[in-house]
C-alpha positions in Angstrom: 19.6 20.2 109.1 21.0 22.3 106.5 20.0 22.2 102.9 22.1 23.8 100.3 21.4 24.2 96.6 22.8 25.9 93.6 21.2 28.3 91.2 21.1 31.7 92.9 21.4 33.6 96.1 19.1 33.2 99.0 17.8 36.7 98.5 16.7 36.0 94.9 15.0 32.9 96.1 13.2 34.6 98.9 11.9 37.6 96.8 11.3 35.6 93.6 12.3 36.7 90.2 11.2 40.1 89.0 10.5 38.9 85.5 8.9 35.5 85.0 11.3 33.1 83.3 10.8 33.0 79.6 8.6 30.2 78.5 9.6 28.5 75.3 6.7 29.0 73.0 5.5 25.9 71.4 5.6 26.3 67.7 2.3 25.3 66.3 3.0 22.0 64.5 2.1 22.1 60.9 1.3 18.6 59.6 3.6 17.3 56.9 2.0 17.8 53.5 0.3 14.6 52.4 2.4 12.6 50.1 1.5 12.9 46.5 -0.4 9.9 45.5 1.7 7.7 43.3 0.1 7.2 39.9 -1.4 3.7 39.6 0.6 1.7 37.2 -1.5 -0.4 34.9 -0.6 -4.1 34.8 0.8 -5.4 31.6 -2.3 -6.9 29.9 -1.3 -7.9 26.4 0.2 -11.1 25.0 4.0 -11.0 25.0 5.5 -10.5 21.6 9.2 -11.0 20.7 10.7 -11.0 17.2 14.3 -11.5 16.3 16.6 -10.5 13.5 20.1 -11.9 13.6 23.0 -10.9 11.4 26.4 -12.4 10.9 29.2 -9.8 10.7 32.2 -10.0 8.5 34.0 -11.5 11.5 31.4 -14.4 11.5 30.1 -13.4 14.9 26.4 -13.2 15.5 24.5 -10.1 16.6 20.9 -10.5 17.8 18.4 -7.6 17.5 14.9 -7.9 18.7 11.6 -6.1 19.0 9.2 -6.6 21.9 6.1 -5.1 23.5 7.5 -5.6 27.0 7.9 -2.6 29.3 11.1 -0.6 29.1 13.9 -1.9 31.4 12.6 -5.4 31.4 15.6 -7.7 31.9 16.1 -10.4 29.2 18.7 -13.1 28.8 19.8 -13.9 25.2 21.4 -17.3 24.6 23.0 -18.5 21.4 23.8 -22.3 21.3 25.5 -24.3 18.6 23.3 -27.3 18.3 26.0 -29.8 17.2 28.4 -29.1 20.1 26.1 -27.6 22.7 28.5 -24.6 23.1 26.6 -21.6 24.4 27.1 -17.8 24.6 24.8 -15.7 26.7 24.2 -12.0 27.5 21.8 -10.2 29.7 20.2 -7.1 28.2 17.3 -4.7 29.0 14.5 -3.6 26.8 14.8 0.0 25.6 12.4 1.8 23.3 10.7 -1.5 22.3 13.8 -3.4 21.4 17.1 -4.8 22.4 20.5 -5.7 21.0 22.8 -8.5 22.2 26.2 -9.7 21.0 28.3 -10.2 19.0 28.3 -13.9 20.0 30.9 -16.4 19.1 34.7 -16.9 19.4 37.1 -14.4 18.0 37.7 -16.8 15.1 34.0 -16.6 14.2 31.2 -19.1 14.3 31.7 -22.4 12.4 29.1 -23.5 9.9 26.1 -25.3 11.5 22.8 -25.0 13.2 22.3 -22.5 15.9 19.5 -21.8 18.4 18.8 -18.3 19.6 16.7 -18.1 22.8 15.4 -14.9 24.4 13.9 -15.3 27.8 12.3 -12.8 30.1 14.0 -13.3 33.5 12.1 -14.1 36.7 10.2 -11.3 38.4 12.5 -11.3 41.4 15.4 -9.9 39.3 13.3 -7.3 37.5 13.6 -3.6 38.5 10.8 -2.2 40.7 9.1 -0.3 37.9 9.0 -3.5 35.8 7.7 -5.6 38.7 4.9 -3.0 39.1 3.7 -3.8 35.6 4.5 -7.5 35.3 3.9 -8.5 38.9 6.3 -9.9 41.5 6.2 -13.3 39.9 5.6 -12.0 36.4 2.0 -13.1 36.8 0.7 -10.5 34.3 2.7 -12.1 31.5 0.3 -13.9 29.0 0.3 -15.4 25.6 1.8 -18.4 23.9 5.4 -17.5 24.8 4.7 -17.7 28.6 5.3 -20.7 30.8 6.2 -21.4 34.4 9.9 -20.9 35.2 12.1 -23.9 35.7 12.8 -22.9 39.3 9.2 -22.3 40.3 9.8 -18.6 40.7 6.8 -17.4 38.7 6.3 -17.1 35.0 8.8 -16.3 32.2 8.4 -15.7 28.5 10.6 -17.6 26.1 11.1 -17.1 22.3 13.3 -19.4 20.3 14.5 -19.2 16.7 16.8 -21.5 14.7 19.5 -20.3 12.3 21.7 -22.2 9.8 25.2 -20.7 9.2 27.1 -21.8 6.2 27.0 -22.5 2.5 25.5 -26.0 2.5 21.9 -26.1 3.4 21.0 -29.4 5.1 17.9 -31.3 4.5 15.6 -30.5 7.4 12.0 -30.5 8.1 12.4 -27.7 10.7 11.8 -24.0 9.9 15.3 -22.6 9.8 16.6 -19.1 8.7 19.8 -19.4 6.6 22.4 -16.8 7.6 24.8 -15.1 5.1 27.9 -13.2 6.0 27.5 -9.4 5.5 
C-alpha cells in the first residue's frame, strides 16, 4: 500500500522541522467594560395639569396654546369641534418646555359663529416615545388626578382636558361655563 500526502518532501517529514511551527499566541481577553448603569427615571408622580388659552386670528381660525406639567415629548391630540354641526379638526402635537401649540383650526373661510369644544388628550402609552413611557408607564399607569380616566379602547389610562368656547357677537343664554372669543 502506498500512501501519499501533500505538504512537504519526505526528507522534511523524516527529519522534522528545524524550527517549531509558530503557535498563534492567544491574546488575553479583556472583558468588555461594564455598561454604564442607566440612570433610573423617576415615575411621573404628580396630578396631571393642562391649561388652555385659545385665540381667534384675523382669518377667524383658532389657535390653541396650552401649558402642562407632563414630561417633554409627551404626545397629545388636540381636537376642536363645532358643537352645532359636529365638524371636527384635530392635530397631534408633542409637549415641549412645558407647553404645546396646535392649529390654526378651521376652514380657510374661518370658523362660523357658534359654540366650540376644545379637547386635549394624552395619547395611550403604546404610542408614546420610550423616554415618556419610562416616566408614565407602558399603559400610562403613573398618570393621576381628576383629568385621568381609562382609555376607550382599554389600552391603559389617558388624561383628557375639555374647554368650551363661544365665537361670535351674540352671547347665548347658557348655564355652562363658556369663554367668549373675540377676533384679534
